N, CA, C and O atoms as a printed pandas DataFrame, in Angstrom:
     atom_number atom_name residue_name chain_id  residue_number  x_coord  y_coord  z_coord
0              1         N          MET        A               1  -69.725  -27.559   35.757
1              2        CA          MET        A               1  -68.290  -27.320   35.747
2              3         C          MET        A               1  -67.884  -26.507   34.522
3              4         O          MET        A               1  -67.074  -25.588   34.646
4              5         N          THR        A               2  -68.416  -26.813   33.358
5              6        CA          THR        A               2  -68.073  -26.024   32.169
6              7         C          THR        A               2  -68.586  -24.595   32.281
7              8         O          THR        A               2  -67.979  -23.668   31.744
8              9         N          ALA        A               3  -69.712  -24.415   32.984
9             10        CA          ALA        A               3  -70.225  -23.056   33.171
10            11         C          ALA        A               3  -69.241  -22.223   33.971
11            12         O          ALA        A               3  -69.049  -21.044   33.677
12            13         N          THR        A               4  -68.615  -22.817   34.980
13            14        CA          THR        A               4  -67.624  -22.111   35.783
14            15         C          THR        A               4  -66.421  -21.726   34.932
15            16         O          THR        A               4  -65.906  -20.613   35.040
16            17         N          ILE        A               5  -65.983  -22.636   34.101
17            18        CA          ILE        A               5  -64.852  -22.357   33.212
18            19         C          ILE        A               5  -65.206  -21.223   32.255
19            20         O          ILE        A               5  -64.400  -20.319   32.034
20            21         N          GLU        A               6  -66.399  -21.270   31.694
21            22        CA          GLU        A               6  -66.818  -20.227   30.752
22            23         C          GLU        A               6  -66.872  -18.858   31.425
23            24         O          GLU        A               6  -66.434  -17.856   30.858
24            25         N          VAL        A               7  -67.421  -18.830   32.655
25            26        CA          VAL        A               7  -67.494  -17.566   33.387
26            27         C          VAL        A               7  -66.092  -17.053   33.677
27            28         O          VAL        A               7  -65.839  -15.856   33.545
28            29         N          THR        A               8  -65.184  -17.924   34.065
29            30        CA          THR        A               8  -63.804  -17.534   34.348
30            31         C          THR        A               8  -63.149  -16.993   33.083
31            32         O          THR        A               8  -62.483  -15.958   33.123
32            33         N          ARG        A               9  -63.332  -17.686   31.961
33            34        CA          ARG        A               9  -62.750  -17.206   30.699
34            35         C          ARG        A               9  -63.340  -15.862   30.309
35            36         O          ARG        A               9  -62.627  -14.985   29.821
36            37         N          TRP        A              10  -64.645  -15.698   30.522
37            38        CA          TRP        A              10  -65.292  -14.437   30.187
38            39         C          TRP        A              10  -64.725  -13.305   31.038
39            40         O          TRP        A              10  -64.483  -12.206   30.538
40            41         N          ARG        A              11  -64.512  -13.582   32.338
41            42        CA          ARG        A              11  -63.937  -12.558   33.226
42            43         C          ARG        A              11  -62.516  -12.215   32.794
43            44         O          ARG        A              11  -62.132  -11.046   32.795
44            45         N          GLU        A              12  -61.742  -13.219   32.429
45            46        CA          GLU        A              12  -60.381  -12.964   31.977
46            47         C          GLU        A              12  -60.389  -12.092   30.728
47            48         O          GLU        A              12  -59.625  -11.132   30.635
48            49         N          LEU        A              13  -61.244  -12.419   29.777
49            50        CA          LEU        A              13  -61.340  -11.615   28.560
50            51         C          LEU        A              13  -61.832  -10.215   28.876
51            52         O          LEU        A              13  -61.360   -9.237   28.295
52            53         N          GLY        A              14  -62.785  -10.119   29.801
53            54        CA          GLY        A              14  -63.305   -8.813   30.187
54            55         C          GLY        A              14  -62.230   -7.952   30.815
55            56         O          GLY        A              14  -62.130   -6.766   30.502
56            57         N          SER        A              15  -61.415   -8.532   31.707
57            58        CA          SER        A              15  -60.368   -7.748   32.356
58            59         C          SER        A              15  -59.290   -7.350   31.344
59            60         O          SER        A              15  -58.725   -6.260   31.428
60            61         N          PHE        A              16  -59.014   -8.230   30.400
61            62        CA          PHE        A              16  -58.054   -7.882   29.353
62            63         C          PHE        A              16  -58.574   -6.719   28.537
63            64         O          PHE        A              16  -57.831   -5.801   28.189
64            65         N          SER        A              17  -59.829   -6.770   28.246
65            66        CA          SER        A              17  -60.431   -5.712   27.455
66            67         C          SER        A              17  -60.379   -4.379   28.192
67            68         O          SER        A              17  -60.054   -3.355   27.591
68            69         N          GLU        A              18  -60.695   -4.380   29.488
69            70        CA          GLU        A              18  -60.632   -3.144   30.281
70            71         C          GLU        A              18  -59.206   -2.620   30.347
71            72         O          GLU        A              18  -58.969   -1.420   30.212
72            73         N          SER        A              19  -58.275   -3.513   30.554
73            74        CA          SER        A              19  -56.869   -3.116   30.625
74            75         C          SER        A              19  -56.404   -2.537   29.288
75            76         O          SER        A              19  -55.684   -1.539   29.245
76            77         N          TYR        A              20  -56.823   -3.171   28.217
77            78        CA          TYR        A              20  -56.461   -2.678   26.887
78            79         C          TYR        A              20  -57.073   -1.296   26.644
79            80         O          TYR        A              20  -56.406   -0.404   26.120
80            81         N          GLN        A              21  -58.336   -1.121   27.023
81            82        CA          GLN        A              21  -58.977    0.169   26.851
82            83         C          GLN        A              21  -58.313    1.228   27.711
83            84         O          GLN        A              21  -58.171    2.372   27.278
84            85         N          ARG        A              22  -57.903    0.871   28.920
85            86        CA          ARG        A              22  -57.212    1.809   29.800
86            87         C          ARG        A              22  -55.888    2.253   29.184
87            88         O          ARG        A              22  -55.537    3.432   29.229
88            89         N          SER        A              23  -55.159    1.303   28.612
89            90        CA          SER        A              23  -53.879    1.660   27.997
90            91         C          SER        A              23  -54.086    2.548   26.773
91            92         O          SER        A              23  -53.283    3.443   26.512
92            93         N          LEU        A              24  -55.161    2.302   26.024
93            94        CA          LEU        A              24  -55.461    3.160   24.878
94            95         C          LEU        A              24  -55.790    4.574   25.330
95            96         O          LEU        A              24  -55.353    5.541   24.707
96            97         N          ARG        A              25  -56.561    4.703   26.418
97            98        CA          ARG        A              25  -56.896    6.027   26.927
98            99         C          ARG        A              25  -55.652    6.767   27.381
99           100         O          ARG        A              25  -55.514    7.963   27.124
100          101         N          LYS        A              26  -54.737    6.062   28.060
101          102        CA          LYS        A              26  -53.505    6.701   28.514
102          103         C          LYS        A              26  -52.690    7.174   27.319
103          104         O          LYS        A              26  -52.143    8.277   27.334
104          105         N          THR        A              27  -52.607    6.341   26.282
105          106        CA          THR        A              27  -51.867    6.706   25.090
106          107         C          THR        A              27  -52.497    7.929   24.427
107          108         O          THR        A              27  -51.795    8.846   24.002
108          109         N          ALA        A              28  -53.814    7.932   24.343
109          110        CA          ALA        A              28  -54.508    9.052   23.722
110          111         C          ALA        A              28  -54.291   10.329   24.511
111          112         O          ALA        A              28  -54.204   11.406   23.921
112          113         N          LEU        A              29  -54.202   10.235   25.829
113          114        CA          LEU        A              29  -54.001   11.422   26.650
114          115         C          LEU        A              29  -52.599   11.993   26.479
115          116         O          LEU        A              29  -52.398   13.193   26.667
116          117         N          ARG        A              30  -51.656   11.180   26.136
117          118        CA          ARG        A              30  -50.279   11.643   26.008
118          119         C          ARG        A              30  -50.005   12.343   24.683
119          120         O          ARG        A              30  -48.983   13.017   24.553
120          121         N          ARG        A              31  -50.880   12.204   23.704
121          122        CA          ARG        A              31  -50.649   12.828   22.405
122          123         C          ARG        A              31  -51.085   14.285   22.420
123          124         O          ARG        A              31  -52.232   14.600   22.737
124          125         N          THR        A              32  -50.170   15.154   22.077
125          126        CA          THR        A              32  -50.475   16.576   22.037
126          127         C          THR        A              32  -50.992   16.938   20.651
127          128         O          THR        A              32  -50.844   16.150   19.717
128          129         N          PRO        A              33  -51.596   18.116   20.499
129          130        CA          PRO        A              33  -52.003   18.557   19.158
130          131         C          PRO        A              33  -50.828   18.613   18.186
131          132         O          PRO        A              33  -50.987   18.336   16.997
132          133         N          LEU        A              34  -49.653   18.970   18.691
133          134        CA          LEU        A              34  -48.471   18.991   17.829
134          135         C          LEU        A              34  -48.133   17.591   17.336
135          136         O          LEU        A              34  -47.743   17.416   16.182
136          137         N          ASP        A              35  -48.280   16.591   18.208
137          138        CA          ASP        A              35  -48.049   15.206   17.805
138          139         C          ASP        A              35  -49.027   14.788   16.709
139          140         O          ASP        A              35  -48.650   14.093   15.765
140          141         N          ILE        A              36  -50.275   15.212   16.839
141          142        CA          ILE        A              36  -51.289   14.867   15.835
142          143         C          ILE        A              36  -50.982   15.570   14.516
143          144         O          ILE        A              36  -51.115   14.970   13.449
144          145         N          LEU        A              37  -50.571   16.840   14.580
145          146        CA          LEU        A              37  -50.179   17.554   13.359
146          147         C          LEU        A              37  -49.030   16.830   12.663
147          148         O          LEU        A              37  -49.031   16.656   11.444
148          149         N          TYR        A              38  -48.054   16.414   13.461
149          150        CA          TYR        A              38  -46.918   15.673   12.906
150          151         C          TYR        A              38  -47.388   14.386   12.240
151          152         O          TYR        A              38  -46.978   14.079   11.120
152          153         N          ASP        A              39  -48.238   13.638   12.918
153          154        CA          ASP        A              39  -48.724   12.378   12.359
154          155         C          ASP        A              39  -49.421   12.592   11.016
155          156         O          ASP        A              39  -49.235   11.816   10.079
156          157         N          ILE        A              40  -50.226   13.652   10.936
157          158        CA          ILE        A              40  -50.955   13.920    9.695
158          159         C          ILE        A              40  -49.988   14.266    8.570
159          160         O          ILE        A              40  -50.073   13.700    7.480
160          161         N          VAL        A              41  -49.072   15.192    8.828
161          162        CA          VAL        A              41  -48.126   15.599    7.777
162          163         C          VAL        A              41  -47.209   14.439    7.409
163          164         O          VAL        A              41  -46.916   14.227    6.232
164          165         N          ASN        A              42  -46.759   13.691    8.405
165          166        CA          ASN        A              42  -45.885   12.547    8.145
166          167         C          ASN        A              42  -46.592   11.491    7.305
167          168         O          ASN        A              42  -45.982   10.887    6.423
168          169         N          SER        A              43  -47.865   11.267    7.572
169          170        CA          SER        A              43  -48.589   10.268    6.787
170          171         C          SER        A              43  -48.827   10.743    5.359
171          172         O          SER        A              43  -49.017    9.929    4.455
172          173         N          ALA        A              44  -48.815   12.060    5.153
173          174        CA          ALA        A              44  -49.052   12.608    3.813
174          175         C          ALA        A              44  -47.755   12.858    3.044
175          176         O          ALA        A              44  -47.768   13.563    2.035
176          177         N          LEU        A              45  -46.641   12.295    3.502
177          178        CA          LEU        A              45  -45.407   12.424    2.719
178          179         C          LEU        A              45  -45.600   11.782    1.351
179          180         O          LEU        A              45  -45.064   12.260    0.351
180          181         N          ALA        A              46  -46.361   10.708    1.314
181          182        CA          ALA        A              46  -46.817   10.131    0.049
182          183         C          ALA        A              46  -48.282   10.541   -0.088
183          184         O          ALA        A              46  -48.991   10.591    0.917
184          185         N          PRO        A              47  -48.753   10.833   -1.288
185          186        CA          PRO        A              47  -50.144   11.288   -1.448
186          187         C          PRO        A              47  -51.147   10.292   -0.868
187          188         O          PRO        A              47  -51.089    9.096   -1.156
188          189         N          ARG        A              48  -52.077   10.810   -0.038
189          190        CA          ARG        A              48  -53.085    9.967    0.607
190          191         C          ARG        A              48  -54.427   10.673    0.633
191          192         O          ARG        A              48  -54.502   11.902    0.616
192          193         N          ASN        A              49  -55.481    9.879    0.675
193          194        CA          ASN        A              49  -56.810   10.465    0.833
194          195         C          ASN        A              49  -57.126   10.598    2.327
195          196         O          ASN        A              49  -56.351   10.163    3.178
196          197         N          GLN        A              50  -58.278   11.206    2.627
197          198        CA          GLN        A              50  -58.647   11.456    4.021
198          199         C          GLN        A              50  -58.724   10.173    4.845
199          200         O          GLN        A              50  -58.266   10.135    5.987
200          201         N          THR        A              51  -59.294    9.146    4.275
201          202        CA          THR        A              51  -59.466    7.894    5.014
202          203         C          THR        A              51  -58.120    7.284    5.384
203          204         O          THR        A              51  -57.928    6.832    6.513
204          205         N          ASN        A              52  -57.190    7.272    4.435
205          206        CA          ASN        A              52  -55.867    6.716    4.722
206          207         C          ASN        A              52  -55.145    7.519    5.803
207          208         O          ASN        A              52  -54.497    6.940    6.675
208          209         N          ILE        A              53  -55.254    8.837    5.752
209          210        CA          ILE        A              53  -54.629    9.686    6.769
210          211         C          ILE        A              53  -55.267    9.416    8.127
211          212         O          ILE        A              53  -54.576    9.285    9.137
212          213         N          MET        A              54  -56.579    9.336    8.137
213          214        CA          MET        A              54  -57.317    9.107    9.381
214          215         C          MET        A              54  -56.880    7.799   10.041
215          216         O          MET        A              54  -56.625    7.765   11.245
216          217         N          TYR        A              55  -56.796    6.735    9.263
217          218        CA          TYR        A              55  -56.386    5.442    9.818
218          219         C          TYR        A              55  -54.917    5.441   10.216
219          220         O          TYR        A              55  -54.563    4.865   11.245
220          221         N          ALA        A              56  -54.060    6.069    9.432
221          222        CA          ALA        A              56  -52.631    6.097    9.743
222          223         C          ALA        A              56  -52.352    6.864   11.040
223          224         O          ALA        A              56  -51.426    6.530   11.779
224          225         N          CYS        A              57  -53.158    7.892   11.306
225          226        CA          CYS        A              57  -52.944    8.742   12.487
226          227         C          CYS        A              57  -53.769    8.314   13.687
227          228         O          CYS        A              57  -53.608    8.858   14.779
228          229         N          ASN        A              58  -54.643    7.353   13.493
229          230        CA          ASN        A              58  -55.518    6.880   14.559
230          231         C          ASN        A              58  -56.345    8.024   15.155
231          232         O          ASN        A              58  -56.398    8.205   16.371
232          233         N          ILE        A              59  -56.984    8.787   14.272
233          234        CA          ILE        A              59  -57.879    9.863   14.702
234          235         C          ILE        A              59  -59.211    9.693   13.991
235          236         O          ILE        A              59  -59.305    8.962   13.005
236          237         N          ASN        A              60  -60.241   10.369   14.491
237          238        CA          ASN        A              60  -61.547   10.254   13.850
238          239         C          ASN        A              60  -61.710   11.354   12.789
239          240         O          ASN        A              60  -60.877   12.251   12.668
240          241         N          LEU        A              61  -62.785   11.259   12.040
241          242        CA          LEU        A              61  -63.012   12.191   10.936
242          243         C          LEU        A              61  -63.211   13.620   11.432
243          244         O          LEU        A              61  -62.777   14.572   10.783
244          245         N          LYS        A              62  -63.861   13.767   12.574
245          246        CA          LYS        A              62  -64.076   15.102   13.136
246          247         C          LYS        A              62  -62.740   15.797   13.418
247          248         O          LYS        A              62  -62.557   16.969   13.086
248          249         N          MET        A              63  -61.811   15.060   14.033
249          250        CA          MET        A              63  -60.489   15.633   14.310
250          251         C          MET        A              63  -59.745   15.929   13.015
251          252         O          MET        A              63  -59.103   16.971   12.885
252          253         N          LEU        A              64  -59.831   15.016   12.066
253          254        CA          LEU        A              64  -59.134   15.209   10.797
254          255         C          LEU        A              64  -59.642   16.462   10.087
255          256         O          LEU        A              64  -58.854   17.245    9.557
256          257         N          ARG        A              65  -60.949   16.646   10.080
257          258        CA          ARG        A              65  -61.533   17.829    9.432
258          259         C          ARG        A              65  -61.200   19.114   10.179
259          260         O          ARG        A              65  -61.318   20.206    9.624
260          261         N          GLN        A              66  -60.793   18.988   11.403
261          262        CA          GLN        A              66  -60.358   20.141   12.182
262          263         C          GLN        A              66  -58.923   20.534   11.800
263          264         O          GLN        A              66  -58.601   21.719   11.719
264          265         N          TYR        A              67  -58.071   19.539   11.569
265          266        CA          TYR        A              67  -56.654   19.794   11.313
266          267         C          TYR        A              67  -56.327   20.043    9.845
267          268         O          TYR        A              67  -55.471   20.878    9.552
268          269         N          LEU        A              68  -56.972   19.355    8.924
269          270        CA          LEU        A              68  -56.631   19.473    7.504
270          271         C          LEU        A              68  -56.722   20.898    6.963
271          272         O          LEU        A              68  -55.792   21.339    6.289
272          273         N          PRO        A              69  -57.805   21.642    7.229
273          274        CA          PRO        A              69  -57.856   23.016    6.709
274          275         C          PRO        A              69  -56.727   23.895    7.261
275          276         O          PRO        A              69  -56.191   24.744    6.548
276          277         N          MET        A              70  -56.373   23.690    8.522
277          278        CA          MET        A              70  -55.298   24.469    9.131
278          279         C          MET        A              70  -53.961   24.151    8.450
279          280         O          MET        A              70  -53.174   25.053    8.161
280          281         N          LEU        A              71  -53.716   22.876    8.202
281          282        CA          LEU        A              71  -52.451   22.478    7.580
282          283         C          LEU        A              71  -52.369   22.927    6.124
283          284         O          LEU        A              71  -51.297   23.322    5.665
284          285         N          THR        A              72  -53.465   22.876    5.398
285          286        CA          THR        A              72  -53.443   23.323    4.002
286          287         C          THR        A              72  -53.359   24.838    3.921
287          288         O          THR        A              72  -52.664   25.366    3.053
288          289         N          ALA        A              73  -54.054   25.556    4.810
289          290        CA          ALA        A              73  -54.020   27.023    4.801
290          291         C          ALA        A              73  -52.637   27.566    5.136
291          292         O          ALA        A              73  -52.245   28.623    4.641
292          293         N          ASN        A              74  -51.897   26.847    5.975
293          294        CA          ASN        A              74  -50.565   27.295    6.378
294          295         C          ASN        A              74  -49.449   26.724    5.506
295          296         O          ASN        A              74  -48.271   26.972    5.765
296          297         N          GLY        A              75  -49.809   25.970    4.485
297          298        CA          GLY        A              75  -48.823   25.516    3.513
298          299         C          GLY        A              75  -48.067   24.251    3.860
299          300         O          GLY        A              75  -47.035   23.968    3.253
300          301         N          TYR        A              76  -48.553   23.486    4.819
301          302        CA          TYR        A              76  -47.889   22.235    5.173
302          303         C          TYR        A              76  -48.375   21.071    4.317
303          304         O          TYR        A              76  -47.631   20.124    4.064
304          305         N          LEU        A              77  -49.618   21.147    3.876
305          306        CA          LEU        A              77  -50.195   20.129    3.004
306          307         C          LEU        A              77  -50.766   20.809    1.772
307          308         O          LEU        A              77  -51.134   21.984    1.790
308          309         N          GLU        A              78  -50.825   20.033    0.708
309          310        CA          GLU        A              78  -51.417   20.519   -0.541
310          311         C          GLU        A              78  -52.515   19.546   -0.943
311          312         O          GLU        A              78  -52.334   18.330   -0.883
312          313         N          TYR        A              79  -53.651   20.089   -1.352
313          314        CA          TYR        A              79  -54.782   19.263   -1.774
314          315         C          TYR        A              79  -54.739   19.119   -3.282
315          316         O          TYR        A              79  -54.738   20.112   -4.010
316          317         N          GLN        A              80  -54.704   17.875   -3.750
317          318        CA          GLN        A              80  -54.721   17.611   -5.181
318          319         C          GLN        A              80  -56.131   17.191   -5.562
319          320         O          GLN        A              80  -56.626   16.160   -5.105
320          321         N          GLY        A              81  -56.775   17.994   -6.402
321          322        CA          GLY        A              81  -58.191   17.905   -6.720
322          323         C          GLY        A              81  -58.802   16.582   -7.088
323          324         O          GLY        A              81  -59.407   15.934   -6.234
324          325         N          LEU        A              82  -58.668   16.148   -8.337
325          326        CA          LEU        A              82  -59.473   15.038   -8.831
326          327         C          LEU        A              82  -59.333   13.731   -8.058
327          328         O          LEU        A              82  -60.351   13.152   -7.679
328          329         N          PRO        A              83  -58.138   13.246   -7.810
329          330        CA          PRO        A              83  -58.120   12.014   -7.015
330          331         C          PRO        A              83  -58.383   12.264   -5.524
331          332         O          PRO        A              83  -58.413   11.317   -4.738
332          333         N          LYS        A              84  -58.575   13.542   -5.126
333          334        CA          LYS        A              84  -58.848   13.926   -3.737
334          335         C          LYS        A              84  -57.765   13.430   -2.787
335          336         O          LYS        A              84  -58.044   12.722   -1.820
336          337         N          LEU        A              85  -56.544   13.807   -3.075
337          338        CA          LEU        A              85  -55.410   13.395   -2.265
338          339         C          LEU        A              85  -54.756   14.588   -1.593
339          340         O          LEU        A              85  -54.776   15.704   -2.113
340          341         N          TYR        A              86  -54.176   14.335   -0.429
341          342        CA          TYR        A              86  -53.373   15.333    0.275
342          343         C          TYR        A              86  -51.925   14.877    0.214
343          344         O          TYR        A              86  -51.629   13.689    0.342
344          345         N          VAL        A              87  -51.021   15.841    0.014
345          346        CA          VAL        A              87  -49.599   15.525   -0.019
346          347         C          VAL        A              87  -48.840   16.633    0.715
347          348         O          VAL        A              87  -49.214   17.804    0.644
348          349         N          ALA        A              88  -47.775   16.254    1.416
349          350        CA          ALA        A              88  -46.966   17.216    2.162
350          351         C          ALA        A              88  -46.179   18.088    1.199
351          352         O          ALA        A              88  -45.650   17.606    0.197
352          353         N          THR        A              89  -46.107   19.373    1.512
353          354        CA          THR        A              89  -45.323   20.317    0.716
354          355         C          THR        A              89  -43.888   20.328    1.251
355          356         O          THR        A              89  -43.552   19.582    2.170
356          357         N          GLY        A              90  -43.064   21.169    0.673
357          358        CA          GLY        A              90  -41.698   21.323    1.170
358          359         C          GLY        A              90  -41.680   21.806    2.611
359          360         O          GLY        A              90  -40.863   21.360    3.417
360          361         N          LYS        A              91  -42.584   22.722    2.927
361          362        CA          LYS        A              91  -42.699   23.227    4.296
362          363         C          LYS        A              91  -43.121   22.093    5.243
363          364         O          LYS        A              91  -42.635   22.016    6.372
364          365         N          GLY        A              92  -44.011   21.230    4.792
365          366        CA          GLY        A              92  -44.447   20.095    5.600
366          367         C          GLY        A              92  -43.334   19.091    5.823
367          368         O          GLY        A              92  -43.179   18.550    6.918
368          369         N          ARG        A              93  -42.555   18.845    4.770
369          370        CA          ARG        A              93  -41.417   17.921    4.897
370          371         C          ARG        A              93  -40.368   18.464    5.866
371          372         O          ARG        A              93  -39.775   17.708    6.636
372          373         N          ALA        A              94  -40.145   19.775    5.823
373          374        CA          ALA        A              94  -39.198   20.406    6.752
374          375         C          ALA        A              94  -39.705   20.293    8.189
375          376         O          ALA        A              94  -38.921   20.059    9.109
376          377         N          PHE        A              95  -41.016   20.459    8.381
377          378        CA          PHE        A              95  -41.610   20.313    9.715
378          379         C          PHE        A              95  -41.397   18.898   10.246
379          380         O          PHE        A              95  -41.031   18.719   11.408
380          381         N          VAL        A              96  -41.621   17.900    9.408
381          382        CA          VAL        A              96  -41.434   16.504    9.825
382          383         C          VAL        A              96  -39.979   16.262   10.211
383          384         O          VAL        A              96  -39.697   15.593   11.205
384          385         N          LYS        A              97  -39.066   16.804    9.426
385          386        CA          LYS        A              97  -37.640   16.628    9.709
386          387         C          LYS        A              97  -37.262   17.277   11.043
387          388         O          LYS        A              97  -36.550   16.676   11.847
388          389         N          ARG        A              98  -37.739   18.505   11.277
389          390        CA          ARG        A              98  -37.434   19.202   12.543
390          391         C          ARG        A              98  -38.067   18.479   13.732
391          392         O          ARG        A              98  -37.447   18.345   14.787
392          393         N          TYR        A              99  -39.285   18.024   13.556
393          394        CA          TYR        A              99  -39.964   17.304   14.640
394          395         C          TYR        A              99  -39.193   16.031   14.994
395          396         O          TYR        A              99  -39.023   15.712   16.171
396          397         N          ASP        A             100  -38.730   15.306   13.976
397          398        CA          ASP        A             100  -37.948   14.091   14.223
398          399         C          ASP        A             100  -36.670   14.403   14.995
399          400         O          ASP        A             100  -36.283   13.655   15.893
400          401         N          GLU        A             101  -36.012   15.517   14.640
401          402        CA          GLU        A             101  -34.791   15.918   15.348
402          403         C          GLU        A             101  -35.083   16.234   16.808
403          404         O          GLU        A             101  -34.341   15.814   17.696
404          405         N          VAL        A             102  -36.153   16.967   17.059
405          406        CA          VAL        A             102  -36.529   17.316   18.432
406          407         C          VAL        A             102  -36.899   16.068   19.213
407          408         O          VAL        A             102  -36.518   15.934   20.376
408          409         N          ALA        A             103  -37.628   15.157   18.602
409          410        CA          ALA        A             103  -38.015   13.911   19.275
410          411         C          ALA        A             103  -36.778   13.086   19.625
411          412         O          ALA        A             103  -36.707   12.483   20.696
412          413         N          ARG        A             104  -35.811   13.064   18.719
413          414        CA          ARG        A             104  -34.570   12.330   18.980
414          415         C          ARG        A             104  -33.817   12.959   20.154
415          416         O          ARG        A             104  -33.318   12.251   21.029
416          417         N          LEU        A             105  -33.740   14.296   20.168
417          418        CA          LEU        A             105  -33.071   14.988   21.270
418          419         C          LEU        A             105  -33.811   14.772   22.586
419          420         O          LEU        A             105  -33.187   14.539   23.621
420          421         N          ARG        A             106  -35.135   14.847   22.546
421          422        CA          ARG        A             106  -35.936   14.648   23.754
422          423         C          ARG        A             106  -35.714   13.240   24.306
423          424         O          ARG        A             106  -35.627   13.052   25.520
424          425         N          SER        A             107  -35.623   12.264   23.423
425          426        CA          SER        A             107  -35.406   10.891   23.848
426          427         C          SER        A             107  -34.034   10.730   24.504
427          428         O          SER        A             107  -33.918   10.096   25.553
428          429         N          SER        A             108  -32.993   11.305   23.889
429          430        CA          SER        A             108  -31.650   11.178   24.468
430          431         C          SER        A             108  -31.548   11.945   25.786
431          432         O          SER        A             108  -30.842   11.511   26.696
432          433         N          LEU        A             109  -32.243   13.081   25.901
433          434        CA          LEU        A             109  -32.255   13.811   27.167
434          435         C          LEU        A             109  -32.969   13.020   28.254
435          436         O          LEU        A             109  -32.556   13.047   29.414
436          437         N          LYS        A             110  -34.024   12.323   27.894
437          438        CA          LYS        A             110  -34.743   11.512   28.875
438          439         C          LYS        A             110  -33.851   10.383   29.382
439          440         O          LYS        A             110  -33.834   10.090   30.577
440          441         N          VAL        A             111  -33.117    9.756   28.482
441          442        CA          VAL        A             111  -32.212    8.683   28.893
442          443         C          VAL        A             111  -31.148    9.239   29.848
443          444         O          VAL        A             111  -30.847    8.628   30.873
444          445         N          ALA        A             112  -30.585   10.398   29.504
445          446        CA          ALA        A             112  -29.564   11.010   30.354
446          447         C          ALA        A             112  -30.154   11.414   31.709
447          448         O          ALA        A             112  -29.515   11.229   32.745
448          449         N          PHE        A             113  -31.353   11.956   31.702
449          450        CA          PHE        A             113  -31.999   12.371   32.941
450          451         C          PHE        A             113  -32.307   11.165   33.823
451          452         O          PHE        A             113  -32.112   11.223   35.037
452          453         N          ASP        A             114  -32.784   10.079   33.229
453          454        CA          ASP        A             114  -33.068    8.863   33.997
454          455         C          ASP        A             114  -31.789    8.297   34.615
455          456         O          ASP        A             114  -31.800    7.838   35.757
456          457         N          ALA        A             115  -30.686    8.329   33.858
457          458        CA          ALA        A             115  -29.408    7.854   34.385
458          459         C          ALA        A             115  -28.952    8.729   35.547
459          460         O          ALA        A             115  -28.420    8.227   36.538
460          461         N          LEU        A             116  -29.160   10.030   35.425
461          462        CA          LEU        A             116  -28.798   10.947   36.494
462          463         C          LEU        A             116  -29.629   10.691   37.744
463          464         O          LEU        A             116  -29.103   10.719   38.856
464          465         N          GLN        A             117  -30.914   10.443   37.568
465          466        CA          GLN        A             117  -31.768   10.126   38.718
466          467         C          GLN        A             117  -31.325    8.834   39.393
467          468         O          GLN        A             117  -31.337    8.739   40.620
468          469         N          ASP        A             118  -30.935    7.841   38.601
469          470        CA          ASP        A             118  -30.449    6.584   39.171
470          471         C          ASP        A             118  -29.186    6.830   39.992
471          472         O          ASP        A             118  -29.043    6.297   41.092
472          473         N          ASP        A             119  -28.269    7.637   39.455
473          474        CA          ASP        A             119  -27.044    7.969   40.179
474          475         C          ASP        A             119  -27.355    8.696   41.483
475          476         O          ASP        A             119  -26.742    8.420   42.514
476          477         N          MET        A             120  -28.302    9.620   41.436
477          478        CA          MET        A             120  -28.660   10.379   42.629
478          479         C          MET        A             120  -29.304    9.471   43.681
479          480         O          MET        A             120  -29.061    9.639   44.877
480          481         N          SER        A             121  -30.108    8.529   43.249
481          482        CA          SER        A             121  -30.736    7.628   44.213
482          483         C          SER        A             121  -29.691    6.717   44.853
483          484         O          SER        A             121  -29.805    6.376   46.030
484          485         N          LEU        A             122  -28.671    6.320   44.085
485          486        CA          LEU        A             122  -27.599    5.507   44.659
486          487         C          LEU        A             122  -26.812    6.305   45.683
487          488         O          LEU        A             122  -26.430    5.767   46.723
488          489         N          LEU        A             123  -26.562    7.579   45.406
489          490        CA          LEU        A             123  -25.847    8.431   46.359
490          491         C          LEU        A             123  -26.656    8.600   47.633
491          492         O          LEU        A             123  -26.094    8.593   48.728
492          493         N          GLY        A             124  -27.953    8.748   47.507
493          494        CA          GLY        A             124  -28.813    8.900   48.673
494          495         C          GLY        A             124  -28.813    7.657   49.538
495          496         O          GLY        A             124  -28.869    7.758   50.764
496          497         N          ARG        A             125  -28.752    6.495   48.927
497          498        CA          ARG        A             125  -28.732    5.245   49.706
498          499         C          ARG        A             125  -27.420    5.076   50.439
499          500         O          ARG        A             125  -27.402    4.538   51.546
500          501         N          ARG        A             126  -26.324    5.519   49.854
501          502        CA          ARG        A             126  -25.016    5.354   50.480
502          503         C          ARG        A             126  -24.889    6.231   51.724
503          504         O          ARG        A             126  -24.178    5.866   52.660
504          505         N          GLN        A             127  -25.557    7.365   51.751
505          506        CA          GLN        A             127  -25.442    8.285   52.866
506          507         C          GLN        A             127  -26.262    7.845   54.068
507          508         O          GLN        A             127  -26.032    8.336   55.173
508          509         N          GLN        A             128  -27.208    6.939   53.887
509          510        CA          GLN        A             128  -28.011    6.478   54.999
510          511         C          GLN        A             128  -27.193    5.539   55.877
511          512         O          GLN        A             128  -26.450    4.706   55.359
512          513         N          PRO        A             129  -27.316    5.660   57.191
513          514        CA          PRO        A             129  -26.524    4.785   58.087
514          515         C          PRO        A             129  -26.954    3.327   57.937
515          516         O          PRO        A             129  -28.136    3.015   57.790
516          517         N          GLY        A             130  -25.982    2.473   57.978
517          518        CA          GLY        A             130  -26.258    1.042   57.932
518          519         C          GLY        A             130  -26.280    0.465   56.538
519          520         O          GLY        A             130  -26.380   -0.753   56.395
520          521         N          LEU        A             131  -26.189    1.295   55.478
521          522        CA          LEU        A             131  -26.204    0.778   54.113
522          523         C          LEU        A             131  -24.815    0.772   53.483
523          524         O          LEU        A             131  -24.651    0.273   52.369
524          525         N          ALA        A             132  -23.832    1.306   54.157
525          526        CA          ALA        A             132  -22.498    1.413   53.573
526          527         C          ALA        A             132  -21.791    0.110   53.502
527          528         O          ALA        A             132  -20.655    0.048   53.031
């Protein structure tokens, strides 16, 4: 009897794990390169080393090494030598501010669009015979 319980618990944990991994994959698929650039610059508003940036942005070292040279070459981040820290420049701070504004607008547009779709679906139901 305890073996059955253990197998059931193991299956429950296994399905939770698969579901969790599936949700992580979906989240990872939704992030664009621009989102990753934003995360890196935003995390470097205060001086941080590579490891801290990597963990804050939830990216691996390979991806970080791909983005950091591009951001420093274009003036969004500045590399401070001896303590090996990256910090956002004025251009990087402006990028974060603009990105936040666009994200806020995109969010409010999505809410308005969803409300409009709800209104349209209600109108469609009213026009069907027998629902009035």
